[in-house]
SELUM-152979 format. One record per atom (N, C-alpha, C): residue in three letters; chain; atom name; z, x, y. Coordinates in Angstrom, 1 decimal, m for minus. Each point is the difference from the previous one (the first is absolute). Layout:
BEGIN
ALA;A;CA;Z;X;Y
...
END
This chain:
BEGIN
MET;A;N;101.6;89.4;90.5
MET;A;CA;m1.2;m0.7;0.4
MET;A;C;0.5;m0.9;1.2
VAL;A;N;m0.9;m0.1;1.0
VAL;A;CA;0.3;m0.8;1.2
VAL;A;C;0.0;m1.5;m0.4
ALA;A;N;1.1;m0.7;0.3
ALA;A;CA;0.2;m1.4;m0.4
ALA;A;C;m0.5;m1.0;1.0
SER;A;N;m0.1;0.5;1.3
SER;A;CA;m0.3;m0.9;1.1
SER;A;C;m1.4;m0.5;m0.2
SER;A;N;m0.3;m1.3;0.5
SER;A;CA;m1.3;m0.5;m0.1
SER;A;C;m0.8;0.4;1.2
SER;A;N;0.6;0.6;1.1
SER;A;CA;m0.7;0.4;1.1
SER;A;C;m0.6;1.4;m0.2
THR;A;N;m0.9;0.4;0.8
THR;A;CA;m0.6;1.3;m0.1
THR;A;C;1.0;1.1;0.3
GLN;A;N;0.2;1.0;m0.8
GLN;A;CA;0.9;1.1;0.2
GLN;A;C;m0.8;1.3;0.1
THR;A;N;0.6;1.0;0.7
THR;A;CA;m0.6;1.3;0.1
THR;A;C;0.9;1.1;m0.4
VAL;A;N;m0.5;0.8;m0.9
VAL;A;CA;0.8;1.2;m0.5
VAL;A;C;m0.6;1.2;0.6
LEU;A;N;0.8;0.8;0.7
LEU;A;CA;m0.4;1.3;0.6
LEU;A;C;0.5;1.1;m0.9
VAL;A;N;m1.0;0.8;m0.5
VAL;A;CA;0.4;1.1;m0.9
VAL;A;C;m0.3;1.3;0.8
LEU;A;N;1.0;0.7;0.3
LEU;A;CA;m0.2;1.3;0.8
LEU;A;C;m0.1;1.2;m0.9
GLY;A;N;m1.1;0.6;0.0
GLY;A;CA;m0.2;1.2;m0.8
GLY;A;C;m1.1;m0.2;m1.0
GLY;A;N;m1.0;0.9;0.1
GLY;A;CA;m1.2;m0.1;m0.9
GLY;A;C;0.0;1.0;m1.1
GLY;A;N;1.2;0.5;m0.4
GLY;A;CA;0.1;0.9;m1.2
GLY;A;C;0.1;m0.8;m1.3
ILE;A;N;0.4;0.6;m1.0
ILE;A;CA;0.0;m0.7;m1.3
ILE;A;C;0.9;m1.2;0.0
GLY;A;N;1.2;0.1;0.6
GLY;A;CA;1.0;m1.1;0.1
GLY;A;C;m0.6;m1.2;0.7
GLY;A;N;m0.6;0.3;1.2
GLY;A;CA;m0.5;m1.1;0.8
GLY;A;C;m1.2;m0.6;m0.6
VAL;A;N;m0.9;0.8;m0.5
VAL;A;CA;m1.3;m0.6;m0.6
VAL;A;C;0.3;m0.8;m1.2
VAL;A;N;0.9;0.5;m0.9
VAL;A;CA;0.4;m0.8;m1.2
VAL;A;C;0.7;m1.3;0.4
THR;A;N;0.9;0.1;1.0
THR;A;CA;0.7;m1.2;0.4
THR;A;C;m1.0;m1.1;0.6
ALA;A;N;m0.9;0.5;0.9
ALA;A;CA;m1.0;m0.9;0.6
ALA;A;C;m0.9;m0.7;m1.1
ASN;A;N;m0.4;0.8;m1.0
ASN;A;CA;m0.8;m0.5;m1.0
ASN;A;C;0.7;m1.1;m0.9
ARG;A;N;1.2;0.3;m0.3
ARG;A;CA;0.8;m0.9;m0.8
ARG;A;C;0.3;m1.3;0.7
LEU;A;N;0.4;0.1;1.3
LEU;A;CA;0.2;m1.1;0.8
LEU;A;C;m1.2;m0.9;0.1
ARG;A;N;m1.2;0.6;0.2
ARG;A;CA;m1.2;m0.7;0.2
ARG;A;C;m0.3;m0.8;m1.3
ARG;A;N;0.3;0.6;m1.2
ARG;A;CA;m0.3;m0.7;m1.2
ARG;A;C;1.0;m1.2;m0.3
ARG;A;N;1.2;0.2;0.5
ARG;A;CA;1.0;m1.0;m0.3
ARG;A;C;0.1;m1.1;1.0
LEU;A;N;m0.4;0.2;1.3
LEU;A;CA;0.1;m1.0;1.0
LEU;A;C;m1.3;m0.8;0.1
ASP;A;N;0.2;m1.3;0.4
ASP;A;CA;m1.1;m0.8;0.3
ASP;A;C;m0.8;0.6;1.2
HIS;A;N;m1.3;m0.3;0.0
HIS;A;CA;m0.8;0.7;1.0
HIS;A;C;0.1;m0.6;1.4
ARG;A;N;0.8;m1.0;0.2
ARG;A;CA;0.3;m0.5;1.3
ARG;A;C;1.0;1.0;0.7
HIS;A;N;0.7;0.8;m0.8
HIS;A;CA;0.9;1.0;0.6
HIS;A;C;m0.7;1.3;0.2
ARG;A;N;0.4;0.7;1.1
ARG;A;CA;m0.7;1.2;0.4
ARG;A;C;0.8;1.2;m0.5
VAL;A;N;m0.7;1.0;m0.5
VAL;A;CA;0.7;1.3;m0.3
VAL;A;C;m0.7;1.1;0.9
VAL;A;N;0.8;0.6;0.9
VAL;A;CA;m0.6;1.0;0.9
VAL;A;C;0.6;1.3;m0.3
LEU;A;N;m0.9;1.0;m0.2
LEU;A;CA;0.5;1.4;m0.3
LEU;A;C;m0.3;0.8;1.3
VAL;A;N;1.0;0.8;0.4
VAL;A;CA;m0.2;0.9;1.2
VAL;A;C;0.2;1.4;m0.4
ASP;A;N;m0.9;0.9;0.4
ASP;A;CA;0.2;1.4;m0.2
ASP;A;C;m0.8;0.7;1.1
ARG;A;N;0.4;1.2;0.3
ARG;A;CA;m0.6;0.8;1.1
ARG;A;C;m1.3;0.7;m0.5
GLU;A;N;m0.1;0.2;m1.3
GLU;A;CA;m1.2;0.6;m0.6
GLU;A;C;m1.0;m1.0;m0.5
GLU;A;N;m1.3;0.3;0.1
GLU;A;CA;m1.0;m0.9;m0.4
GLU;A;C;m0.2;0.1;m1.6
ASP;A;N;0.5;1.1;m0.6
ASP;A;CA;m0.3;0.2;m1.4
ASP;A;C;1.3;0.0;m0.8
PHE;A;N;0.0;m0.5;m1.2
PHE;A;CA;1.1;0.1;m1.0
PHE;A;C;m0.3;1.3;m0.8
THR;A;N;1.0;0.8;m0.2
THR;A;CA;m0.2;1.2;m0.9
THR;A;C;1.1;m0.1;m1.1
PHE;A;N;m0.5;0.3;m1.2
PHE;A;CA;0.9;m0.1;m1.2
PHE;A;C;0.8;1.2;m0.1
ALA;A;N;1.3;0.0;0.5
ALA;A;CA;0.8;1.2;0.2
ALA;A;C;0.3;0.6;m1.4
ALA;A;N;0.0;m0.8;m1.0
ALA;A;CA;0.4;0.6;m1.4
ALA;A;C;m1.1;1.0;m0.4
SER;A;N;m1.2;m0.1;0.6
SER;A;CA;m1.1;0.9;m0.4
SER;A;C;m0.1;1.2;0.9
TYR;A;N;0.9;0.2;1.0
TYR;A;CA;m0.1;1.1;0.9
TYR;A;C;0.0;1.4;m0.8
LEU;A;N;0.9;0.0;m1.0
LEU;A;CA;0.1;1.3;m0.8
LEU;A;C;m1.3;0.3;m0.7
TRP;A;N;m0.8;m1.1;m0.4
TRP;A;CA;m1.3;0.3;m0.7
TRP;A;C;m1.0;0.4;1.1
VAL;A;N;0.1;m0.4;1.2
VAL;A;CA;m0.8;0.5;1.1
VAL;A;C;0.3;1.5;0.2
MET;A;N;1.3;0.4;m0.1
MET;A;CA;0.4;1.4;0.1
MET;A;C;m0.7;0.8;m1.0
THR;A;N;m0.1;m0.5;m1.3
THR;A;CA;m0.6;0.8;m1.1
THR;A;C;m1.5;m0.1;m0.1
GLY;A;N;m0.6;m0.9;0.8
GLY;A;CA;m1.4;m0.2;0.0
GLY;A;C;m0.5;m1.0;m1.1
HIS;A;N;1.0;m0.7;m0.6
HIS;A;CA;m0.4;m1.0;m1.0
HIS;A;C;m0.4;m1.3;0.6
ARG;A;N;0.3;m0.2;1.3
ARG;A;CA;m0.5;m1.1;0.8
ARG;A;C;m0.4;0.4;1.3
THR;A;N;m1.0;m0.7;0.6
THR;A;CA;m0.4;0.3;1.4
THR;A;C;0.7;m1.0;0.9
PRO;A;N;0.2;0.3;1.3
PRO;A;CA;0.6;m1.0;0.9
PRO;A;C;m0.7;m1.4;m0.1
ALA;A;N;m1.3;0.0;m0.1
ALA;A;CA;m0.7;m1.2;0.0
ALA;A;C;0.3;m0.9;m1.3
GLN;A;N;0.4;0.7;m1.1
GLN;A;CA;0.3;m0.7;m1.2
GLN;A;C;1.4;m0.7;0.1
VAL;A;N;0.8;0.4;0.9
VAL;A;CA;1.4;m0.6;0.1
VAL;A;C;0.2;m0.8;1.3
THR;A;N;m1.1;m0.3;0.7
THR;A;CA;0.0;m0.7;1.3
THR;A;C;m0.8;m1.3;m0.1
ARG;A;N;0.5;m1.0;0.6
ARG;A;CA;m0.7;m1.3;0.1
ARG;A;C;0.3;m0.6;1.4
PRO;A;N;m1.0;m0.6;0.6
PRO;A;CA;0.3;m0.7;1.3
PRO;A;C;1.0;m1.2;m0.1
LEU;A;N;1.0;0.0;0.8
LEU;A;CA;0.9;m1.1;m0.1
LEU;A;C;m0.7;m1.4;0.3
ARG;A;N;m1.0;0.0;0.8
ARG;A;CA;m0.7;m1.3;0.3
ARG;A;C;m0.6;m0.6;m1.2
ARG;A;N;m0.1;0.7;m1.1
ARG;A;CA;m0.5;m0.6;m1.3
ARG;A;C;0.9;m1.1;m0.4
LEU;A;N;1.3;0.0;0.4
LEU;A;CA;0.9;m1.0;m0.4
LEU;A;C;m0.4;m1.4;0.6
GLU;A;N;m0.8;0.1;1.1
GLU;A;CA;m0.4;m1.3;0.6
GLU;A;C;m0.8;m0.8;m0.9
ARG;A;N;m0.7;0.6;m1.0
ARG;A;CA;m0.8;m0.7;m1.0
ARG;A;C;0.9;m0.9;m0.8
ARG;A;N;1.3;0.4;m0.1
ARG;A;CA;1.0;m0.8;m0.8
ARG;A;C;0.8;m1.0;0.8
GLY;A;N;m0.4;m0.1;1.3
GLY;A;CA;0.7;m1.0;0.8
GLY;A;C;1.2;0.6;0.7
ILE;A;N;0.1;1.3;0.1
ILE;A;CA;1.1;0.7;0.7
ILE;A;C;m0.5;0.4;1.4
ASP;A;N;0.7;m0.4;1.0
ASP;A;CA;m0.3;0.5;1.4
ASP;A;C;0.5;1.4;0.2
VAL;A;N;m0.9;0.9;0.4
VAL;A;CA;0.4;1.4;0.2
VAL;A;C;0.0;0.3;1.5
ARG;A;N;1.1;0.5;0.5
ARG;A;CA;0.0;0.4;1.4
ARG;A;C;0.3;1.5;0.1
ILE;A;N;m0.9;0.8;0.6
ILE;A;CA;0.1;1.4;0.1
ILE;A;C;0.7;0.3;1.4
GLY;A;N;1.1;0.6;0.0
GLY;A;CA;0.7;0.4;1.2
GLY;A;C;1.4;0.6;m0.3
THR;A;N;0.6;0.6;1.0
THR;A;CA;1.3;0.6;m0.2
THR;A;C;1.1;m0.9;0.3
VAL;A;N;1.0;m0.1;m1.0
VAL;A;CA;1.2;m0.9;0.2
VAL;A;C;0.9;0.8;1.0
GLU;A;N;0.2;m0.7;1.1
GLU;A;CA;0.9;0.6;1.1
GLU;A;C;1.4;m0.5;0.0
GLY;A;N;0.2;m1.2;m0.6
GLY;A;CA;1.3;m0.6;0.1
GLY;A;C;0.1;m1.1;m1.1
VAL;A;N;1.2;m0.3;m0.5
VAL;A;CA;0.2;m1.0;m1.0
VAL;A;C;1.2;m0.8;0.4
ASP;A;N;m0.1;m1.4;0.0
ASP;A;CA;1.1;m0.9;0.3
ASP;A;C;0.2;m0.8;m1.3
PRO;A;N;1.0;0.4;m0.9
PRO;A;CA;0.2;m0.7;m1.3
PRO;A;C;0.4;m1.4;0.2
GLN;A;N;0.8;m0.3;1.0
GLN;A;CA;0.5;m1.4;0.2
GLN;A;C;m1.2;m0.9;0.4
ALA;A;N;m0.9;0.5;0.8
ALA;A;CA;m1.1;m0.9;0.5
ALA;A;C;m1.2;0.1;m0.9
HIS;A;N;0.1;0.9;m1.1
HIS;A;CA;m1.1;0.2;m0.9
HIS;A;C;m1.3;0.4;0.8
SER;A;N;0.2;0.9;1.0
SER;A;CA;m1.1;0.4;0.9
SER;A;C;m0.1;1.5;0.1
VAL;A;N;m1.2;0.5;0.3
VAL;A;CA;m0.2;1.5;0.1
VAL;A;C;m0.9;0.2;1.2
VAL;A;N;0.1;1.2;0.6
VAL;A;CA;m0.9;0.4;1.1
VAL;A;C;m1.0;1.0;m0.6
VAL;A;N;m1.3;m0.4;0.1
VAL;A;CA;m1.0;0.9;m0.5
VAL;A;C;m1.0;0.3;1.1
ASP;A;N;0.0;1.3;0.4
ASP;A;CA;m0.8;0.4;1.1
ASP;A;C;0.2;m0.8;1.3
GLY;A;N;1.2;m0.4;0.2
GLY;A;CA;0.4;m0.7;1.2
GLY;A;C;m0.1;m1.5;m0.1
GLN;A;N;m0.5;m0.5;m1.1
GLN;A;CA;m0.1;m1.4;m0.2
GLN;A;C;1.0;m0.5;m1.0
VAL;A;N;0.6;m1.2;0.3
VAL;A;CA;1.0;m0.6;m0.9
VAL;A;C;m0.6;m0.8;m1.0
LEU;A;N;0.3;0.3;m1.3
LEU;A;CA;m0.4;m0.9;m1.1
LEU;A;C;1.2;m0.7;m0.6
THR;A;N;0.0;m1.3;m0.2
THR;A;CA;1.1;m0.7;m0.5
THR;A;C;m0.4;m0.7;m1.3
GLY;A;N;0.9;0.1;m1.0
GLY;A;CA;m0.2;m0.7;m1.2
GLY;A;C;1.2;m0.8;m0.4
ASP;A;N;0.0;m0.6;m1.2
ASP;A;CA;1.1;m0.8;m0.5
ASP;A;C;0.8;0.9;m1.0
HIS;A;N;m0.6;1.0;m0.5
HIS;A;CA;0.6;0.9;m0.9
HIS;A;C;m0.5;1.4;0.3
LEU;A;N;0.9;1.0;m0.3
LEU;A;CA;m0.3;1.4;0.4
LEU;A;C;0.3;0.9;m1.2
VAL;A;N;m0.9;0.8;m0.4
VAL;A;CA;0.1;1.1;m1.0
VAL;A;C;m0.2;1.3;0.6
VAL;A;N;1.0;0.9;0.0
VAL;A;CA;m0.1;1.3;0.6
VAL;A;C;m0.2;1.0;m1.1
SER;A;N;m1.1;0.7;m0.1
SER;A;CA;m0.3;1.0;m1.0
SER;A;C;m0.8;1.1;0.7
LEU;A;N;0.7;0.6;1.0
LEU;A;CA;m0.7;1.0;0.8
LEU;A;C;0.1;1.4;m0.5
GLY;A;N;0.8;0.2;m1.1
GLY;A;CA;0.0;1.3;m0.6
GLY;A;C;0.8;1.1;0.8
ALA;A;N;m0.3;1.2;m0.4
ALA;A;CA;0.7;1.2;0.7
ALA;A;C;m1.0;0.8;0.7
ARG;A;N;0.4;0.6;1.1
ARG;A;CA;m0.9;0.8;0.8
ARG;A;C;0.4;1.5;m0.2
GLN;A;N;m1.0;0.8;m0.1
GLN;A;CA;0.2;1.5;m0.2
GLN;A;C;0.4;0.6;1.3
VAL;A;N;1.1;0.8;0.0
VAL;A;CA;0.5;0.6;1.2
VAL;A;C;0.3;1.5;m0.3
PRO;A;N;m1.0;0.8;m0.3
PRO;A;CA;0.1;1.4;m0.3
PRO;A;C;0.6;0.8;1.2
GLU;A;N;m0.2;m0.5;1.2
GLU;A;CA;0.5;0.8;1.2
GLU;A;C;1.5;0.0;0.0
THR;A;N;0.7;m0.8;m0.8
THR;A;CA;1.5;0.1;0.0
THR;A;C;0.5;1.3;m0.7
ILE;A;N;m0.9;0.6;m0.7
ILE;A;CA;0.4;1.3;m0.7
ILE;A;C;m0.8;1.1;0.7
PRO;A;N;0.7;0.9;0.7
PRO;A;CA;m0.8;1.1;0.7
PRO;A;C;m1.0;0.7;m0.9
GLY;A;N;m1.2;0.1;0.5
GLY;A;CA;m1.0;0.8;m0.7
GLY;A;C;m0.8;m0.8;m1.0
LEU;A;N;0.5;m1.1;m0.5
LEU;A;CA;m0.7;m0.7;m1.1
LEU;A;C;m1.3;m0.6;0.4
ALA;A;N;m0.1;m0.6;1.2
ALA;A;CA;m1.2;m0.6;0.4
ALA;A;C;m1.1;1.0;0.2
ASP;A;N;0.3;1.2;0.4
ASP;A;CA;m1.0;1.1;0.3
ASP;A;C;m0.3;0.8;m1.3
HIS;A;N;0.9;0.1;m0.9
HIS;A;CA;m0.3;0.9;m1.1
HIS;A;C;0.1;m0.7;m1.4
GLY;A;N;0.5;m1.2;0.0
GLY;A;CA;0.1;m0.7;m1.3
GLY;A;C;m1.2;m1.0;m0.3
HIS;A;N;0.0;m0.5;m1.2
HIS;A;CA;m1.0;m0.9;m0.5
HIS;A;C;0.7;m1.3;m0.6
THR;A;N;m0.7;m1.1;0.0
THR;A;CA;0.6;m1.2;m0.7
THR;A;C;m1.1;m0.6;m0.8
PHE;A;N;0.4;m0.6;m1.1
PHE;A;CA;m0.9;m0.9;m0.8
PHE;A;C;0.4;m1.4;0.2
ALA;A;N;0.8;m0.3;1.0
ALA;A;CA;0.5;m1.4;0.2
ALA;A;C;m0.9;m0.8;0.9
THR;A;N;m1.1;0.6;0.5
THR;A;CA;m1.0;m0.6;0.8
THR;A;C;m1.4;0.3;m0.6
LEU;A;N;m1.0;m0.8;0.2
LEU;A;CA;m1.3;0.3;m0.5
LEU;A;C;m0.6;1.3;0.6
ARG;A;N;0.2;0.1;1.3
ARG;A;CA;m0.5;1.2;0.6
ARG;A;C;0.7;1.2;m0.5
GLY;A;N;1.3;m0.1;m0.1
GLY;A;CA;0.8;1.2;m0.4
GLY;A;C;m0.3;0.4;m1.5
ALA;A;N;m0.2;m1.0;m0.8
ALA;A;CA;m0.4;0.3;m1.4
ALA;A;C;m1.3;0.7;m0.1
LYS;A;N;m1.0;m0.4;0.8
LYS;A;CA;m1.3;0.7;0.0
LYS;A;C;0.1;1.4;0.5
GLN;A;N;0.8;0.2;1.1
GLN;A;CA;0.2;1.4;0.6
GLN;A;C;0.7;0.9;m1.0
LEU;A;N;1.1;m0.6;m0.7
LEU;A;CA;0.7;0.8;m0.9
LEU;A;C;m0.9;0.4;m1.2
GLY;A;N;m0.8;m0.9;m0.5
GLY;A;CA;m1.0;0.3;m1.0
GLY;A;C;m0.9;1.2;0.3
ALA;A;N;m0.4;0.0;1.3
ALA;A;CA;m0.9;1.1;0.4
ALA;A;C;0.7;1.3;0.0
GLU;A;N;1.3;0.0;0.4
GLU;A;CA;0.8;1.2;0.0
GLU;A;C;0.2;0.5;m1.5
LEU;A;N;0.2;m0.9;m0.9
LEU;A;CA;0.3;0.3;m1.4
LEU;A;C;m1.3;0.6;m0.6
ASP;A;N;m1.2;m0.4;0.5
ASP;A;CA;m1.2;0.5;m0.5
ASP;A;C;m0.3;1.4;0.5
ARG;A;N;0.7;0.4;1.1
ARG;A;CA;m0.2;1.4;0.5
ARG;A;C;1.0;1.0;m0.4
ILE;A;N;1.2;m0.4;m0.4
ILE;A;CA;1.1;0.9;m0.2
ILE;A;C;m0.3;0.9;m1.2
GLU;A;N;0.2;1.3;0.1
GLU;A;CA;m0.2;0.9;m1.1
GLU;A;C;1.3;0.7;m0.5
SER;A;N;1.0;0.0;0.9
SER;A;CA;1.3;0.6;m0.4
SER;A;C;1.0;m0.5;1.0
GLY;A;N;1.3;0.2;m0.4
GLY;A;CA;1.1;m0.4;0.9
GLY;A;C;0.9;m1.0;m0.6
ARG;A;N;0.5;m0.9;0.8
ARG;A;CA;1.0;m1.0;m0.5
ARG;A;C;m0.3;m1.3;0.6
VAL;A;N;0.1;m1.1;m0.8
VAL;A;CA;m0.1;m1.4;0.4
VAL;A;C;1.4;m0.6;m0.1
LEU;A;N;0.6;m0.4;1.1
LEU;A;CA;1.3;m0.6;0.0
LEU;A;C;m0.1;m1.5;0.2
ILE;A;N;0.4;m0.8;m1.0
ILE;A;CA;0.1;m1.5;0.2
ILE;A;C;1.4;m0.3;0.3
ALA;A;N;0.3;m0.7;1.1
ALA;A;CA;1.4;m0.2;0.4
ALA;A;C;0.2;m1.4;0.5
THR;A;N;1.2;m0.6;m0.3
THR;A;CA;0.4;m1.3;0.6
THR;A;C;1.1;0.4;1.0
ALA;A;N;m0.1;m0.7;1.2
ALA;A;CA;0.9;0.3;1.1
ALA;A;C;1.3;m0.7;m0.1
SER;A;N;0.1;m1.1;m0.7
SER;A;CA;1.3;m0.7;m0.1
SER;A;C;0.0;m0.7;m1.4
PRO;A;N;1.2;m0.5;m0.4
PRO;A;CA;0.0;m0.7;m1.3
PRO;A;C;m0.7;m1.3;0.0
VAL;A;N;m0.3;m0.6;1.2
VAL;A;CA;m0.7;m1.3;0.0
VAL;A;C;m1.4;0.2;0.6
TYR;A;N;m1.0;m0.4;m0.8
TYR;A;CA;m1.4;0.1;0.5
TYR;A;C;m0.8;m1.0;m0.9
ARG;A;N;m1.1;m0.4;0.5
ARG;A;CA;m0.8;m0.9;m0.7
ARG;A;C;m0.7;0.6;m1.2
CYS;A;N;m0.2;m0.8;m1.1
CYS;A;CA;m0.6;0.4;m1.2
CYS;A;C;0.7;1.2;m0.6
PRO;A;N;1.2;m0.2;m0.7
PRO;A;CA;0.8;1.1;m0.6
PRO;A;C;m0.8;0.9;m1.0
ALA;A;N;m1.0;m0.6;m0.6
ALA;A;CA;m0.7;0.9;m1.0
ALA;A;C;m1.1;0.9;0.6
ALA;A;N;m0.4;m0.3;1.2
ALA;A;CA;m1.1;0.8;0.6
ALA;A;C;0.1;1.5;0.1
PRO;A;N;1.1;0.5;0.4
PRO;A;CA;0.1;1.5;0.1
PRO;A;C;m0.1;0.7;m1.4
TYR;A;N;0.6;m0.7;m1.0
TYR;A;CA;m0.1;0.6;m1.3
TYR;A;C;m1.4;m0.1;m0.6
GLU;A;N;m0.6;m1.1;0.2
GLU;A;CA;m1.4;m0.2;m0.4
GLU;A;C;m0.9;1.0;0.7
ALA;A;N;0.3;0.2;1.3
ALA;A;CA;m0.8;1.0;0.7
ALA;A;C;0.1;1.4;m0.6
ALA;A;N;1.3;0.4;m0.3
ALA;A;CA;0.2;1.3;m0.6
ALA;A;C;m0.8;0.2;m1.3
PHE;A;N;0.0;m1.0;m0.9
PHE;A;CA;m0.7;0.1;m1.2
PHE;A;C;m1.5;0.0;0.2
LEU;A;N;m0.5;m0.8;1.0
LEU;A;CA;m1.4;0.0;0.2
LEU;A;C;m0.5;1.3;0.7
ILE;A;N;0.8;0.6;0.9
ILE;A;CA;m0.3;1.2;0.6
ILE;A;C;0.0;1.2;m1.0
ASP;A;N;0.9;m0.1;m0.9
ASP;A;CA;0.1;1.0;m1.1
ASP;A;C;m1.3;m0.1;m0.9
ALA;A;N;m0.4;m1.2;m0.3
ALA;A;CA;m1.2;m0.2;m0.8
ALA;A;C;m1.3;0.5;0.7
LEU;A;N;0.0;m0.3;1.3
LEU;A;CA;m1.2;0.3;0.8
LEU;A;C;m0.1;1.5;0.1
LEU;A;N;1.1;0.7;0.3
LEU;A;CA;m0.1;1.5;0.1
LEU;A;C;m0.3;0.6;m1.4
ARG;A;N;0.4;m0.6;m1.1
ARG;A;CA;m0.4;0.5;m1.3
ARG;A;C;m1.5;m0.1;m0.2
GLN;A;N;m0.5;m1.2;0.4
GLN;A;CA;m1.5;m0.2;m0.1
GLN;A;C;m0.8;1.0;0.8
ARG;A;N;0.6;0.4;1.1
ARG;A;CA;m0.7;1.0;0.9
ARG;A;C;0.2;1.4;m0.5
GLY;A;N;0.9;0.2;m0.9
GLY;A;CA;0.3;1.3;m0.6
GLY;A;C;0.8;0.9;0.9
VAL;A;N;0.8;m0.6;0.9
VAL;A;CA;0.8;0.8;0.9
VAL;A;C;1.5;m0.2;m0.1
ARG;A;N;0.4;m0.8;m1.1
ARG;A;CA;1.4;m0.4;m0.1
ARG;A;C;0.9;1.2;m0.2
ASP;A;N;m0.5;1.1;m0.6
ASP;A;CA;0.9;1.1;m0.2
ASP;A;C;0.2;0.8;1.3
ARG;A;N;m0.8;m0.3;1.0
ARG;A;CA;0.2;0.7;1.3
ARG;A;C;0.6;m0.9;1.1
VAL;A;N;0.3;m1.3;m0.4
VAL;A;CA;0.5;m1.0;1.0
VAL;A;C;1.3;m0.6;m0.6
GLU;A;N;1.1;0.2;0.7
GLU;A;CA;1.3;m0.5;m0.5
GLU;A;C;0.1;m1.5;0.6
VAL;A;N;0.4;m0.9;m0.9
VAL;A;CA;0.2;m1.4;0.4
VAL;A;C;1.5;m0.2;0.0
VAL;A;N;0.6;m0.4;1.1
VAL;A;CA;1.5;m0.2;0.1
VAL;A;C;0.2;m1.4;0.5
MET;A;N;1.0;m0.6;m0.7
MET;A;CA;0.4;m1.4;0.3
MET;A;C;1.4;0.0;0.6
HIS;A;N;0.2;m0.4;1.2
HIS;A;CA;1.3;m0.1;0.6
HIS;A;C;0.3;m1.5;0.3
SER;A;N;1.1;m0.5;m0.6
SER;A;CA;0.3;m1.4;0.2
SER;A;C;1.4;m0.1;0.7
ALA;A;N;0.1;m1.0;0.9
ALA;A;CA;1.3;m0.2;0.7
ALA;A;C;0.8;m1.0;m0.9
GLU;A;N;m0.5;m0.4;m1.1
GLU;A;CA;0.7;m0.9;m0.9
GLU;A;C;0.9;0.8;m0.9
PRO;A;N;1.1;m0.6;m0.5
PRO;A;CA;0.9;0.7;m0.9
PRO;A;C;m0.7;0.2;m1.4
ALA;A;N;m0.9;m0.9;m0.3
ALA;A;CA;m0.8;0.1;m1.2
ALA;A;C;m1.3;m0.7;0.2
PRO;A;N;m1.1;0.5;m0.7
PRO;A;CA;m1.3;m0.6;0.3
PRO;A;C;m0.1;m1.4;m0.5
MET;A;N;m0.7;m0.8;0.7
MET;A;CA;m0.2;m1.4;m0.3
MET;A;C;1.3;m0.8;m0.4
GLY;A;N;1.0;0.3;0.8
GLY;A;CA;1.3;m0.6;m0.2
GLY;A;C;0.0;m1.5;0.0
VAL;A;N;m0.9;m0.6;0.8
VAL;A;CA;m0.1;m1.5;0.1
VAL;A;C;m0.4;m0.6;m1.3
ALA;A;N;m0.6;0.8;m0.9
ALA;A;CA;m0.5;m0.6;m1.3
ALA;A;C;1.0;0.1;m1.1
GLY;A;N;1.2;0.6;0.3
GLY;A;CA;1.0;0.1;m1.0
GLY;A;C;0.1;1.4;m0.6
PRO;A;N;1.1;0.3;m0.7
PRO;A;CA;0.2;1.4;m0.5
PRO;A;C;m1.0;0.3;m1.1
GLN;A;N;m0.5;m0.9;m0.8
GLN;A;CA;m0.9;0.3;m1.1
GLN;A;C;m1.3;0.5;0.5
VAL;A;N;m0.6;m0.7;1.0
VAL;A;CA;m1.2;0.4;0.6
VAL;A;C;0.2;1.3;0.8
SER;A;N;1.1;0.1;0.7
SER;A;CA;0.2;1.2;0.8
SER;A;C;0.1;1.2;m1.0
GLY;A;N;0.7;m0.1;m1.1
GLY;A;CA;0.1;1.1;m0.9
GLY;A;C;m1.4;0.4;m0.6
ALA;A;N;m0.9;m1.0;m0.2
ALA;A;CA;m1.3;0.2;m0.6
ALA;A;C;m0.8;0.9;0.9
VAL;A;N;0.1;m0.3;1.4
VAL;A;CA;m0.7;0.8;0.9
VAL;A;C;0.3;1.5;0.0
THR;A;N;1.3;0.3;m0.2
THR;A;CA;0.4;1.4;0.0
THR;A;C;m0.2;0.6;m1.4
END
């Protein structure tokens, strides 16, 4: 909690789950003379944990999307723009060419998808790690009648360790519901030495 009696400004960079939760908790804990400013390049917050449900059709994009500016009702200032530079020592950021300065800085910008680093992936692969990608993948799964679905991780380090395995189980269930599972092979390739290794050997063993 900010101890100073003067007005303080906290800049929260990133409008994903981490940034939104942080901004909300700070707003509840801090006196209202202090400012909480959230910065993100997107106008909408999307609940990434539900992307797989969008893939299977159990959720629509509208059901997992909310305008970030709704946070202004709670006293959080929302700035829509691209973060172009960060100066941790000065607690300042450059957003669309404009410098914003605060007294405290929280960086929660997340990870950016870079499928172009793997030849052919951007043109021929799918992802459930974005809302648009999950919707497109779901459409493909609704059309497939035979063949192979390959779920793969490109490196041992990636966000949400459970997601590829959850995706494999959900795709298996979806294909069974459609009555085509016997004609579609589902293959899981992991770059990890064991599935869900971050959760420990007991959980990892249960997955296999």
